[in-house]
N, C-alpha and C positions, 0 to 999 in steps of 0.2 A: 170577468171573462165571459165571452159570448158563448162558449161551449162548456158543458158540465163535465167535470172529471170525477164525479162521485163514483166510488167503487173502483178507482184506477189502481194500477200496479206501478210501483216505483222500483227502479233498478239502478244501482250505483254505476256510474259511467266507467269506473275502473274495470268492470267486467267486460266492457266492450273495447276499451282502449286504455291501457295502463297509464298513458300520459295525461288523461283527462281527470278532472275532479268535478263532480256534480251529480245530478240525479236525472234519470230519464223517467218521466211520468207518462204512462200510456193507457189508453182505454179504447179497445177495439182497434180500428185502423188509424186512430189519431194519437198524436204524441206531442209533448212539449218538454223543454229543458227547465229544470229547477236548480236553484243554487244549493250547493252542498251545506253551506253554513246556515242560511236562513230557512231553507226549505221552500222558499217562494219561487214562482216562475220568474225567470230573468227578464222576460218581456211578455207581450200579449199575444204573440204569434202561436198558432196551433198548426202542426205539420202533418203531412202524410207519414205514417209510421215508418214505412220501408225507405222512403227518401231520406228521412231524418237519420235513420240508422246508417245508411250509406254515407251520409255527410259526416257523421260522427266517427266513422271507422277510419277516416283520414287522420293523419298525425297533427294534433294541435298542441302547442306547448304553453299557450297562454290561458288555458281554461276553456270550458265549453262555450261556444258562441252560437247565436241564432243565425241560420243561413240567409235569412231575409234582412234583418236589421243589423246584423253583426254585433249585437249586444253581447258582452262577455260576462259570464257569471263571476261572482267573487272567488269561487274556487276554494281551495283548501287553506287552512291557517298558514301552512308553509308558504304557499304562493302569496298570500297577503303580506307576510313578513318580507318576502323578496321584493315585492312591489314597493312597500313602505321604504325599505332601505334604498332602493333605486331612486325614488323620487325625493327623499328627504335627507339622505346622507346621515341618518341617525342610527347608531348602533343599537339603540333601545327604543322600541316603538312607544313605550310608556313615558318616555322623556319628552314626547311631543316636540315642540319647537324651542325648548329651552336652549340657550346658546351654548355652543361647544367651541371654545377659543381656537383650537387647532383646525376646526372646520369653518367657523364663521368669521374668524378674525375678531378684532376688538369691537365692542359695542359702540354705537354712535354716541355723540355728545348730546345731552338733553338740556333744554332751558325752558323754564316757565316764564310767562309774562302776561301782561294785560294791556288792552288798548281802550281808551276812552273815546266813545263814538257819540257824536252829536247829530241826530237826524235832521234832515233838511226840510221836514214837513211840519214843523211846529209841534212835534209829538212830545208829550210829557208822560212821566210814569212814576208810580209810587214804588219806591225801593226800600227794603229793610235797612234802616239806618237809625243812628242815635247820635245827636250832637255833631252831625256832619260826617260821621264815620260809618262806613258800610259794615253791617254785622255779618260775621261768619255764619254759615248755614246751620251749624250746630246750636246757635243761640236762638233760633226761631223754628227749627224743624219740629213739626208736630203741632204747632200752635194754630189756632183759628186765625184766618186772615185778618179779621177785625182787631185781633189782639196783638198783631206784630207791629213793633215800633217802626215807623216809616217816615220818609220825607219824599216830597215830589221833586224830581230832578229832570233836567233836559239833556243830560249826558249819561250814557250807559256803559258799564264796564263789560268788555268782552275778554274772557280768559282764554289763554292758548298755551300750547307747548310746541317747541321747535326741536327737531332732531337733525343733525348733520354729521358727516364723518368725523371721528375723533381726531384724525390727523390734520384737520382743517381748522381755521379760525375765521372770525368775522373779517371781511375784507378780502378773503381768498376763496369765495364761493361762487363767483359769477359763472363759471363753466359748468356748474351742476344744475340738474333739473330742479324746478321749484314745484312741489306737489302739495295740494291742499286736501285734507281728509275730513269728510263730513260724517258725524256719528248719526245713529238712528234715534228714534223718538219712542218712549222717553229714555234718554241715555245721556252720556257725556263723553268728553274726548278720551277718557281712559280706555274706552272701548277700542281705540285705535293704537294703543301703545305697543302691542306686539308687532303690528304691521309697521309702525314707525321704526321699531328696532331693526327690522330687515331693510326697509327702504332707506333709512337714514345712513346706511353704510356707503351709499353712492349718490345720495340726493339730499336736498334741503326739504324737509317735510314739516308741515304745519298742521296741527289738529286743534280745533277751537271748540269751546262750548257755545252752543247756540244760545241766543238771548233767551233768558228764562230757564236755563238748564245748567247743571254743573256748577262751576264757580263763576260763571257770568251772572250779571244782575238778574235776580229773581223778581221780575216785575209783578207787583200785586195787582196793578190796574193801569190801563192806558187811558190817557186823555188826549184829545186832539183839539186844536184851536177851534173856537166857536164858529169861525168862518170857513172851516174846512168842508162842511157839508157832508161829512162821512160818519158812519156809525163808529162808536167807540171800539167795539170788538173787531172791526175791520183792520185795526192796526196790528192785530195778531197774525194777519195773513203772512205766510212765509215769503211772499214777494218782497216784503219790507226788510228781509234779512239780506237781500242782495247787496245793497249799498255798503253795509259794514264789512261784509265778506270781501267785496272788491277793494275797499280801502285797506283792509288788513293785509291782503295778499299783494297789492300793487304799490302800496305806499309805506305802511307801518313796518312790515317785516323787512322789505329791502333796505329801509333806512336804518333799522336796528342792526342788520347784519352787514351794512355797508355794501349792498348789492345795487347794481344798476337796475332801474325799474324794468321789469321784463314780463313776458307772458308766463302763465303758470298753468298747471294741469290739475283739473278737478277730479277727485275720486271719492265715491261714496262707499 
């Protein structure tokens, strides 16, 4: 804050206006509004005390607001409950976004799958494998890279999950939006499952594990052809993820779900 409020006086706003929840903090001729729940200022603005009092004496039903930026304080616990119910249609704020059949309808249909992707740049990679079979992550998790059984491959597995309305089936999805969800780093596609549960009620939604994460191939090392003229680590650049994402969303998924090749929406 640019101005000090050391030694300030705090007055509950209910003493000024019964419809308000919050705290007026004043020192001399300056004043600001603080949140009733957190006790912190709702914004960085400091006001002339008399003008702010005149502003607050008006009837506001949504909580105390700053006359300059119109920032609204969190207000009372009762107001928070009302806002939660209004925005979320949930009778219990502690239930968060767990599905309620009578409100949400049936959950979407979920399918897991994988796509084998062959890079077009001569890329090779060492993948945890034994006798031609890819190892589940629990077979090598925590091991030193040098000790992990591996084989060099030119195709990489990309794991994904699809969600779409439970009332639909493959071959009957062309009129629905196609949405791709990208997880954060380091993370995996499960980060998006709750979002998929909501979007999948009216759209075809795909979340995938980025190469090297989740259930997609955990590449131990990349190699590029000797004539590539590039550094080995350069192959880890995320720009190389674009081709398999494009192939997944415009070819593999439409073919699996019997959809016509179409445009899709990217959401992080």
